[in-house]
PDB file of N, CA, C and O in Angstrom:
ATOM      1  N   MET A   1     100.262  90.954 133.817  1.00  0.00           N
ATOM      2  CA  MET A   1      99.304  91.923 134.200  1.00  0.00           C
ATOM      3  C   MET A   1      98.178  91.975 133.110  1.00  0.00           C
ATOM      4  O   MET A   1      98.495  91.930 131.922  1.00  0.00           O
ATOM      5  N   VAL A   2      96.971  92.061 133.467  1.00  0.00           N
ATOM      6  CA  VAL A   2      95.893  92.259 132.537  1.00  0.00           C
ATOM      7  C   VAL A   2      95.189  93.497 132.976  1.00  0.00           C
ATOM      8  O   VAL A   2      94.797  93.666 134.131  1.00  0.00           O
ATOM      9  N   THR A   3      95.041  94.373 131.987  1.00  0.00           N
ATOM     10  CA  THR A   3      94.272  95.700 132.256  1.00  0.00           C
ATOM     11  C   THR A   3      92.838  95.470 131.793  1.00  0.00           C
ATOM     12  O   THR A   3      92.638  95.093 130.638  1.00  0.00           O
ATOM     13  N   LEU A   4      91.882  95.668 132.594  1.00  0.00           N
ATOM     14  CA  LEU A   4      90.432  95.238 132.502  1.00  0.00           C
ATOM     15  C   LEU A   4      89.645  96.523 132.153  1.00  0.00           C
ATOM     16  O   LEU A   4      88.502  96.452 131.701  1.00  0.00           O
ATOM     17  N   HIS A   5      90.275  97.694 132.370  1.00  0.00           N
ATOM     18  CA  HIS A   5      89.335  98.978 132.308  1.00  0.00           C
ATOM     19  C   HIS A   5      90.220 100.068 132.314  1.00  0.00           C
ATOM     20  O   HIS A   5      91.033 100.178 133.232  1.00  0.00           O
ATOM     21  N   ARG A   6      90.157 100.959 131.320  1.00  0.00           N
ATOM     22  CA  ARG A   6      90.859 102.251 131.438  1.00  0.00           C
ATOM     23  C   ARG A   6      89.845 103.436 131.468  1.00  0.00           C
ATOM     24  O   ARG A   6      88.916 103.556 130.669  1.00  0.00           O
ATOM     25  N   ALA A   7      90.140 104.313 132.504  1.00  0.00           N
ATOM     26  CA  ALA A   7      89.309 105.734 132.675  1.00  0.00           C
ATOM     27  C   ALA A   7      90.394 106.802 132.250  1.00  0.00           C
ATOM     28  O   ALA A   7      91.581 106.532 132.071  1.00  0.00           O
ATOM     29  N   PRO A   8      89.907 107.869 132.134  1.00  0.00           N
ATOM     30  CA  PRO A   8      90.868 108.987 131.709  1.00  0.00           C
ATOM     31  C   PRO A   8      92.132 109.198 132.674  1.00  0.00           C
ATOM     32  O   PRO A   8      93.257 109.435 132.234  1.00  0.00           O
ATOM     33  N   SER A   9      91.833 109.090 133.991  1.00  0.00           N
ATOM     34  CA  SER A   9      92.862 109.202 135.091  1.00  0.00           C
ATOM     35  C   SER A   9      93.243 107.970 135.966  1.00  0.00           C
ATOM     36  O   SER A   9      93.914 108.063 136.994  1.00  0.00           O
ATOM     37  N   TRP A  10      92.757 106.822 135.466  1.00  0.00           N
ATOM     38  CA  TRP A  10      92.958 105.638 136.295  1.00  0.00           C
ATOM     39  C   TRP A  10      92.760 104.429 135.455  1.00  0.00           C
ATOM     40  O   TRP A  10      92.124 104.513 134.404  1.00  0.00           O
ATOM     41  N   LYS A  11      93.276 103.298 135.869  1.00  0.00           N
ATOM     42  CA  LYS A  11      92.986 101.840 135.188  1.00  0.00           C
ATOM     43  C   LYS A  11      92.917 100.927 136.312  1.00  0.00           C
ATOM     44  O   LYS A  11      93.400 101.210 137.408  1.00  0.00           O
ATOM     45  N   ILE A  12      92.227  99.658 136.015  1.00  0.00           N
ATOM     46  CA  ILE A  12      92.143  98.675 136.775  1.00  0.00           C
ATOM     47  C   ILE A  12      92.837  97.349 135.962  1.00  0.00           C
ATOM     48  O   ILE A  12      92.607  96.889 134.844  1.00  0.00           O
ATOM     49  N   ALA A  13      93.804  96.937 137.046  1.00  0.00           N
ATOM     50  CA  ALA A  13      94.616  95.796 136.401  1.00  0.00           C
ATOM     51  C   ALA A  13      94.548  94.532 137.604  1.00  0.00           C
ATOM     52  O   ALA A  13      94.334  94.654 138.810  1.00  0.00           O
ATOM     53  N   VAL A  14      94.763  93.525 136.956  1.00  0.00           N
ATOM     54  CA  VAL A  14      95.012  92.329 137.723  1.00  0.00           C
ATOM     55  C   VAL A  14      96.485  91.740 137.408  1.00  0.00           C
ATOM     56  O   VAL A  14      96.932  91.631 136.266  1.00  0.00           O
ATOM     57  N   TYR A  15      97.172  91.376 138.583  1.00  0.00           N
ATOM     58  CA  TYR A  15      98.562  90.821 138.203  1.00  0.00           C
ATOM     59  C   TYR A  15      98.644  89.298 138.535  1.00  0.00           C
ATOM     60  O   TYR A  15      97.995  88.774 139.440  1.00  0.00           O
ATOM     61  N   GLY A  16      99.457  88.682 137.758  1.00  0.00           N
ATOM     62  CA  GLY A  16      99.846  87.400 137.848  1.00  0.00           C
ATOM     63  C   GLY A  16     101.006  87.391 138.883  1.00  0.00           C
ATOM     64  O   GLY A  16     101.705  88.379 139.106  1.00  0.00           O
ATOM     65  N   ARG A  17     101.155  86.125 139.525  1.00  0.00           N
ATOM     66  CA  ARG A  17     102.015  85.900 140.707  1.00  0.00           C
ATOM     67  C   ARG A  17     101.852  86.777 141.728  1.00  0.00           C
ATOM     68  O   ARG A  17     102.841  87.176 142.342  1.00  0.00           O
ATOM     69  N   ASP A  18     100.564  87.203 142.056  1.00  0.00           N
ATOM     70  CA  ASP A  18     100.413  88.152 143.046  1.00  0.00           C
ATOM     71  C   ASP A  18     100.068  87.345 144.395  1.00  0.00           C
ATOM     72  O   ASP A  18      99.848  86.138 144.294  1.00  0.00           O
ATOM     73  N   HIS A  19     100.024  87.842 145.400  1.00  0.00           N
ATOM     74  CA  HIS A  19      99.837  87.147 146.574  1.00  0.00           C
ATOM     75  C   HIS A  19      98.523  87.916 147.547  1.00  0.00           C
ATOM     76  O   HIS A  19      97.973  88.966 147.214  1.00  0.00           O
ATOM     77  N   GLY A  20      98.252  87.258 148.577  1.00  0.00           N
ATOM     78  CA  GLY A  20      97.126  87.771 149.545  1.00  0.00           C
ATOM     79  C   GLY A  20      95.877  87.370 148.850  1.00  0.00           C
ATOM     80  O   GLY A  20      95.825  86.579 147.909  1.00  0.00           O
ATOM     81  N   VAL A  21      94.790  88.039 149.445  1.00  0.00           N
ATOM     82  CA  VAL A  21      93.503  87.753 149.054  1.00  0.00           C
ATOM     83  C   VAL A  21      93.284  88.159 147.567  1.00  0.00           C
ATOM     84  O   VAL A  21      93.930  89.065 147.040  1.00  0.00           O
ATOM     85  N   PRO A  22      92.329  87.430 146.923  1.00  0.00           N
ATOM     86  CA  PRO A  22      92.054  87.976 145.445  1.00  0.00           C
ATOM     87  C   PRO A  22      91.825  89.502 145.490  1.00  0.00           C
ATOM     88  O   PRO A  22      90.920  89.942 146.199  1.00  0.00           O
ATOM     89  N   HIS A  23      92.495  90.210 144.865  1.00  0.00           N
ATOM     90  CA  HIS A  23      92.337  91.725 144.511  1.00  0.00           C
ATOM     91  C   HIS A  23      92.613  92.157 143.177  1.00  0.00           C
ATOM     92  O   HIS A  23      92.894  91.427 142.226  1.00  0.00           O
ATOM     93  N   PHE A  24      92.501  93.526 143.183  1.00  0.00           N
ATOM     94  CA  PHE A  24      92.691  94.161 141.697  1.00  0.00           C
ATOM     95  C   PHE A  24      93.426  95.358 142.228  1.00  0.00           C
ATOM     96  O   PHE A  24      93.349  95.718 143.402  1.00  0.00           O
ATOM     97  N   HIS A  25      94.183  95.989 141.255  1.00  0.00           N
ATOM     98  CA  HIS A  25      94.820  97.283 141.389  1.00  0.00           C
ATOM     99  C   HIS A  25      94.080  98.344 140.751  1.00  0.00           C
ATOM    100  O   HIS A  25      93.549  98.166 139.655  1.00  0.00           O
ATOM    101  N   ILE A  26      94.014  99.433 141.370  1.00  0.00           N
ATOM    102  CA  ILE A  26      93.643 100.855 140.730  1.00  0.00           C
ATOM    103  C   ILE A  26      94.862 101.650 140.594  1.00  0.00           C
ATOM    104  O   ILE A  26      95.562 101.863 141.584  1.00  0.00           O
ATOM    105  N   GLU A  27      95.170 102.114 139.416  1.00  0.00           N
ATOM    106  CA  GLU A  27      96.562 102.795 139.198  1.00  0.00           C
ATOM    107  C   GLU A  27      96.192 103.957 138.351  1.00  0.00           C
ATOM    108  O   GLU A  27      95.460 103.913 137.362  1.00  0.00           O
ATOM    109  N   GLY A  28      96.842 105.118 138.903  1.00  0.00           N
ATOM    110  CA  GLY A  28      96.807 106.384 138.318  1.00  0.00           C
ATOM    111  C   GLY A  28      98.288 106.952 138.301  1.00  0.00           C
ATOM    112  O   GLY A  28      99.163 106.360 138.933  1.00  0.00           O
ATOM    113  N   LYS A  29      98.547 108.014 137.632  1.00  0.00           N
ATOM    114  CA  LYS A  29      99.680 108.710 137.693  1.00  0.00           C
ATOM    115  C   LYS A  29     100.161 109.177 139.094  1.00  0.00           C
ATOM    116  O   LYS A  29      99.631 110.050 139.781  1.00  0.00           O
ATOM    117  N   GLY A  30     101.439 108.319 139.441  1.00  0.00           N
ATOM    118  CA  GLY A  30     101.824 108.398 140.748  1.00  0.00           C
ATOM    119  C   GLY A  30     101.193 107.929 142.067  1.00  0.00           C
ATOM    120  O   GLY A  30     101.448 108.335 143.201  1.00  0.00           O
ATOM    121  N   TRP A  31     100.328 107.002 141.686  1.00  0.00           N
ATOM    122  CA  TRP A  31      99.679 106.459 142.801  1.00  0.00           C
ATOM    123  C   TRP A  31      99.120 104.772 142.419  1.00  0.00           C
ATOM    124  O   TRP A  31      99.024 104.352 141.266  1.00  0.00           O
ATOM    125  N   ARG A  32      98.849 104.103 143.451  1.00  0.00           N
ATOM    126  CA  ARG A  32      98.428 102.685 143.011  1.00  0.00           C
ATOM    127  C   ARG A  32      97.815 102.130 144.377  1.00  0.00           C
ATOM    128  O   ARG A  32      98.337 102.355 145.469  1.00  0.00           O
ATOM    129  N   CYS A  33      96.649 101.380 144.200  1.00  0.00           N
ATOM    130  CA  CYS A  33      96.199 100.746 145.496  1.00  0.00           C
ATOM    131  C   CYS A  33      95.631  99.364 145.094  1.00  0.00           C
ATOM    132  O   CYS A  33      95.475  98.998 143.930  1.00  0.00           O
ATOM    133  N   SER A  34      95.339  98.634 146.209  1.00  0.00           N
ATOM    134  CA  SER A  34      94.862  97.344 146.042  1.00  0.00           C
ATOM    135  C   SER A  34      93.446  97.142 146.644  1.00  0.00           C
ATOM    136  O   SER A  34      93.234  97.415 147.826  1.00  0.00           O
ATOM    137  N   VAL A  35      92.659  96.750 145.977  1.00  0.00           N
ATOM    138  CA  VAL A  35      91.158  96.467 146.527  1.00  0.00           C
ATOM    139  C   VAL A  35      90.704  95.161 146.511  1.00  0.00           C
ATOM    140  O   VAL A  35      90.898  94.532 145.471  1.00  0.00           O
ATOM    141  N   SER A  36      90.133  94.601 147.447  1.00  0.00           N
ATOM    142  CA  SER A  36      89.611  93.295 147.562  1.00  0.00           C
ATOM    143  C   SER A  36      88.431  92.970 146.511  1.00  0.00           C
ATOM    144  O   SER A  36      87.485  93.756 146.459  1.00  0.00           O
ATOM    145  N   ILE A  37      88.451  92.017 145.803  1.00  0.00           N
ATOM    146  CA  ILE A  37      87.472  91.619 144.830  1.00  0.00           C
ATOM    147  C   ILE A  37      86.181  91.297 145.564  1.00  0.00           C
ATOM    148  O   ILE A  37      85.097  91.674 145.119  1.00  0.00           O
ATOM    149  N   ALA A  38      86.294  90.608 146.676  1.00  0.00           N
ATOM    150  CA  ALA A  38      85.070  90.019 147.323  1.00  0.00           C
ATOM    151  C   ALA A  38      84.182  91.158 147.970  1.00  0.00           C
ATOM    152  O   ALA A  38      82.952  91.145 148.001  1.00  0.00           O
ATOM    153  N   THR A  39      84.989  92.127 148.473  1.00  0.00           N
ATOM    154  CA  THR A  39      84.430  93.256 149.467  1.00  0.00           C
ATOM    155  C   THR A  39      84.394  94.546 148.879  1.00  0.00           C
ATOM    156  O   THR A  39      83.623  95.407 149.304  1.00  0.00           O
ATOM    157  N   LEU A  40      85.206  94.752 147.890  1.00  0.00           N
ATOM    158  CA  LEU A  40      85.688  96.187 147.257  1.00  0.00           C
ATOM    159  C   LEU A  40      86.148  97.143 148.509  1.00  0.00           C
ATOM    160  O   LEU A  40      85.949  98.358 148.501  1.00  0.00           O
ATOM    161  N   ASP A  41      86.701  96.539 149.439  1.00  0.00           N
ATOM    162  CA  ASP A  41      87.391  97.346 150.403  1.00  0.00           C
ATOM    163  C   ASP A  41      88.760  97.557 150.027  1.00  0.00           C
ATOM    164  O   ASP A  41      89.359  96.693 149.386  1.00  0.00           O
ATOM    165  N   LEU A  42      89.428  98.873 150.449  1.00  0.00           N
ATOM    166  CA  LEU A  42      90.648  99.074 150.174  1.00  0.00           C
ATOM    167  C   LEU A  42      91.532  97.994 151.094  1.00  0.00           C
ATOM    168  O   LEU A  42      91.198  97.611 152.215  1.00  0.00           O
ATOM    169  N   ILE A  43      92.590  97.636 150.455  1.00  0.00           N
ATOM    170  CA  ILE A  43      93.479  96.849 151.182  1.00  0.00           C
ATOM    171  C   ILE A  43      94.709  97.711 151.463  1.00  0.00           C
ATOM    172  O   ILE A  43      95.128  97.820 152.615  1.00  0.00           O
ATOM    173  N   ILE A  44      95.264  98.293 150.483  1.00  0.00           N
ATOM    174  CA  ILE A  44      96.576  99.188 150.816  1.00  0.00           C
ATOM    175  C   ILE A  44      96.647 100.313 149.704  1.00  0.00           C
ATOM    176  O   ILE A  44      96.354 100.031 148.542  1.00  0.00           O
ATOM    177  N   GLY A  45      96.975 101.390 150.010  1.00  0.00           N
ATOM    178  CA  GLY A  45      97.240 102.422 149.166  1.00  0.00           C
ATOM    179  C   GLY A  45      96.363 103.756 149.543  1.00  0.00           C
ATOM    180  O   GLY A  45      95.549 103.671 150.463  1.00  0.00           O
ATOM    181  N   ASP A  46      96.500 104.767 148.960  1.00  0.00           N
ATOM    182  CA  ASP A  46      95.970 106.057 149.199  1.00  0.00           C
ATOM    183  C   ASP A  46      95.516 106.687 147.950  1.00  0.00           C
ATOM    184  O   ASP A  46      96.092 107.719 147.603  1.00  0.00           O
ATOM    185  N   PRO A  47      94.485 106.174 147.162  1.00  0.00           N
ATOM    186  CA  PRO A  47      93.843 106.707 146.081  1.00  0.00           C
ATOM    187  C   PRO A  47      93.192 107.915 146.120  1.00  0.00           C
ATOM    188  O   PRO A  47      92.845 108.285 147.242  1.00  0.00           O
ATOM    189  N   PRO A  48      92.897 108.732 145.052  1.00  0.00           N
ATOM    190  CA  PRO A  48      92.095 109.880 145.212  1.00  0.00           C
ATOM    191  C   PRO A  48      90.853 109.287 145.263  1.00  0.00           C
ATOM    192  O   PRO A  48      90.555 108.292 144.602  1.00  0.00           O
ATOM    193  N   LYS A  49      89.985 109.968 146.161  1.00  0.00           N
ATOM    194  CA  LYS A  49      88.655 109.601 146.591  1.00  0.00           C
ATOM    195  C   LYS A  49      87.751 109.458 145.308  1.00  0.00           C
ATOM    196  O   LYS A  49      87.063 108.456 145.113  1.00  0.00           O
ATOM    197  N   ALA A  50      87.795 110.360 144.586  1.00  0.00           N
ATOM    198  CA  ALA A  50      86.859 110.114 143.275  1.00  0.00           C
ATOM    199  C   ALA A  50      87.237 109.002 142.439  1.00  0.00           C
ATOM    200  O   ALA A  50      86.360 108.307 141.927  1.00  0.00           O
ATOM    201  N   ALA A  51      88.639 108.736 142.226  1.00  0.00           N
ATOM    202  CA  ALA A  51      88.935 107.664 141.424  1.00  0.00           C
ATOM    203  C   ALA A  51      88.683 106.395 142.064  1.00  0.00           C
ATOM    204  O   ALA A  51      88.522 105.404 141.352  1.00  0.00           O
ATOM    205  N   PHE A  52      88.620 106.286 143.563  1.00  0.00           N
ATOM    206  CA  PHE A  52      88.177 105.039 144.044  1.00  0.00           C
ATOM    207  C   PHE A  52      86.805 104.787 144.038  1.00  0.00           C
ATOM    208  O   PHE A  52      86.389 103.630 143.970  1.00  0.00           O
ATOM    209  N   ILE A  53      85.976 105.855 144.110  1.00  0.00           N
ATOM    210  CA  ILE A  53      84.503 105.604 144.024  1.00  0.00           C
ATOM    211  C   ILE A  53      84.195 105.118 142.709  1.00  0.00           C
ATOM    212  O   ILE A  53      83.507 104.109 142.555  1.00  0.00           O
ATOM    213  N   GLU A  54      84.726 105.862 141.631  1.00  0.00           N
ATOM    214  CA  GLU A  54      84.297 105.566 140.148  1.00  0.00           C
ATOM    215  C   GLU A  54      84.914 104.150 139.898  1.00  0.00           C
ATOM    216  O   GLU A  54      84.161 103.378 139.304  1.00  0.00           O
ATOM    217  N   ALA A  55      86.093 103.691 140.228  1.00  0.00           N
ATOM    218  CA  ALA A  55      86.661 102.404 140.001  1.00  0.00           C
ATOM    219  C   ALA A  55      85.865 101.395 140.776  1.00  0.00           C
ATOM    220  O   ALA A  55      85.526 100.411 140.119  1.00  0.00           O
ATOM    221  N   THR A  56      85.516 101.429 141.962  1.00  0.00           N
ATOM    222  CA  THR A  56      84.792 100.533 142.770  1.00  0.00           C
ATOM    223  C   THR A  56      83.353 100.430 142.185  1.00  0.00           C
ATOM    224  O   THR A  56      82.814  99.324 142.165  1.00  0.00           O
ATOM    225  N   ALA A  57      82.800 101.364 141.778  1.00  0.00           N
ATOM    226  CA  ALA A  57      81.482 101.403 141.107  1.00  0.00           C
ATOM    227  C   ALA A  57      81.601 100.560 139.814  1.00  0.00           C
ATOM    228  O   ALA A  57      80.704  99.773 139.514  1.00  0.00           O
ATOM    229  N   TRP A  58      82.629 100.711 139.100  1.00  0.00           N
ATOM    230  CA  TRP A  58      82.753  99.852 137.882  1.00  0.00           C
ATOM    231  C   TRP A  58      82.967  98.417 138.145  1.00  0.00           C
ATOM    232  O   TRP A  58      82.503  97.522 137.439  1.00  0.00           O
ATOM    233  N   ALA A  59      83.739  98.232 139.265  1.00  0.00           N
ATOM    234  CA  ALA A  59      83.986  96.827 139.558  1.00  0.00           C
ATOM    235  C   ALA A  59      82.892  96.141 140.335  1.00  0.00           C
ATOM    236  O   ALA A  59      82.930  94.914 140.423  1.00  0.00           O
ATOM    237  N   ALA A  60      82.036  96.741 140.838  1.00  0.00           N
ATOM    238  CA  ALA A  60      80.986  96.350 141.581  1.00  0.00           C
ATOM    239  C   ALA A  60      80.063  95.224 140.742  1.00  0.00           C
ATOM    240  O   ALA A  60      79.638  94.179 141.235  1.00  0.00           O
ATOM    241  N   GLY A  61      79.882  95.615 139.550  1.00  0.00           N
ATOM    242  CA  GLY A  61      79.060  94.885 138.500  1.00  0.00           C
ATOM    243  C   GLY A  61      79.942  93.761 137.946  1.00  0.00           C
ATOM    244  O   GLY A  61      79.355  92.915 137.271  1.00  0.00           O
ATOM    245  N   ARG A  62      81.335  93.616 138.137  1.00  0.00           N
ATOM    246  CA  ARG A  62      82.002  92.741 137.463  1.00  0.00           C
ATOM    247  C   ARG A  62      82.932  91.820 138.371  1.00  0.00           C
ATOM    248  O   ARG A  62      84.007  91.358 137.988  1.00  0.00           O
ATOM    249  N   GLN A  63      82.457  91.649 139.430  1.00  0.00           N
ATOM    250  CA  GLN A  63      83.338  90.841 140.502  1.00  0.00           C
ATOM    251  C   GLN A  63      83.447  89.453 140.104  1.00  0.00           C
ATOM    252  O   GLN A  63      84.456  88.868 140.498  1.00  0.00           O
ATOM    253  N   VAL A  64      82.583  88.784 139.376  1.00  0.00           N
ATOM    254  CA  VAL A  64      82.750  87.441 138.905  1.00  0.00           C
ATOM    255  C   VAL A  64      83.941  87.457 137.849  1.00  0.00           C
ATOM    256  O   VAL A  64      84.816  86.594 137.914  1.00  0.00           O
ATOM    257  N   GLU A  65      83.962  88.415 136.908  1.00  0.00           N
ATOM    258  CA  GLU A  65      84.873  88.656 135.821  1.00  0.00           C
ATOM    259  C   GLU A  65      86.286  89.000 136.669  1.00  0.00           C
ATOM    260  O   GLU A  65      87.324  88.471 136.272  1.00  0.00           O
ATOM    261  N   LEU A  66      86.309  89.687 137.572  1.00  0.00           N
ATOM    262  CA  LEU A  66      87.562  89.978 138.319  1.00  0.00           C
ATOM    263  C   LEU A  66      88.144  88.945 138.978  1.00  0.00           C
ATOM    264  O   LEU A  66      89.373  88.872 138.991  1.00  0.00           O
ATOM    265  N   LEU A  67      87.330  87.958 139.647  1.00  0.00           N
ATOM    266  CA  LEU A  67      87.813  86.922 140.349  1.00  0.00           C
ATOM    267  C   LEU A  67      88.084  85.715 139.363  1.00  0.00           C
ATOM    268  O   LEU A  67      88.744  84.766 139.784  1.00  0.00           O
ATOM    269  N   LYS A  68      87.612  85.713 138.096  1.00  0.00           N
ATOM    270  CA  LYS A  68      88.020  84.696 137.127  1.00  0.00           C
ATOM    271  C   LYS A  68      89.391  84.998 136.723  1.00  0.00           C
ATOM    272  O   LYS A  68      90.265  84.133 136.664  1.00  0.00           O
ATOM    273  N   THR A  69      89.589  86.318 136.427  1.00  0.00           N
ATOM    274  CA  THR A  69      90.823  86.811 135.810  1.00  0.00           C
ATOM    275  C   THR A  69      92.004  86.548 136.993  1.00  0.00           C
ATOM    276  O   THR A  69      93.084  86.008 136.753  1.00  0.00           O
ATOM    277  N   TRP A  70      91.613  86.998 138.203  1.00  0.00           N
ATOM    278  CA  TRP A  70      92.493  86.701 139.279  1.00  0.00           C
ATOM    279  C   TRP A  70      93.109  85.246 139.301  1.00  0.00           C
ATOM    280  O   TRP A  70      94.303  84.971 139.419  1.00  0.00           O
ATOM    281  N   ARG A  71      91.797  84.162 139.131  1.00  0.00           N
ATOM    282  CA  ARG A  71      92.258  82.891 139.407  1.00  0.00           C
ATOM    283  C   ARG A  71      93.204  82.336 138.101  1.00  0.00           C
ATOM    284  O   ARG A  71      94.145  81.547 138.189  1.00  0.00           O
ATOM    285  N   ASP A  72      92.783  82.852 137.110  1.00  0.00           N
ATOM    286  CA  ASP A  72      93.458  82.474 135.786  1.00  0.00           C
ATOM    287  C   ASP A  72      94.948  82.940 135.993  1.00  0.00           C
ATOM    288  O   ASP A  72      95.849  82.212 135.577  1.00  0.00           O
ATOM    289  N   LEU A  73      95.204  83.996 136.552  1.00  0.00           N
ATOM    290  CA  LEU A  73      96.624  84.441 136.612  1.00  0.00           C
ATOM    291  C   LEU A  73      97.367  84.025 137.845  1.00  0.00           C
ATOM    292  O   LEU A  73      98.591  84.110 137.936  1.00  0.00           O
ATOM    293  N   ASN A  74      96.626  83.597 138.739  1.00  0.00           N
ATOM    294  CA  ASN A  74      97.084  83.065 140.056  1.00  0.00           C
ATOM    295  C   ASN A  74      96.637  81.645 140.426  1.00  0.00           C
ATOM    296  O   ASN A  74      95.931  81.466 141.418  1.00  0.00           O
ATOM    297  N   PRO A  75      97.015  80.688 139.685  1.00  0.00           N
ATOM    298  CA  PRO A  75      96.385  79.299 139.974  1.00  0.00           C
ATOM    299  C   PRO A  75      96.944  78.843 141.333  1.00  0.00           C
ATOM    300  O   PRO A  75      96.603  77.759 141.808  1.00  0.00           O
TER     301      PRO A  75
END
């Protein structure tokens, strides 16, 4: 697992040996969700709305980096 960003109440991580479409995880205390790198759509999970908006705003400018990390960890 690679943590790419930490905020006060959530973090963004990409896991190796993961499955499905390229995605990242937004994780907070007691919750986790998966988000498509290509579309920034929620795949699964029920994140707090504010955290989802903040995290996807951060990810929006970094989709190339996120996809590279996904591909490095999931050849």
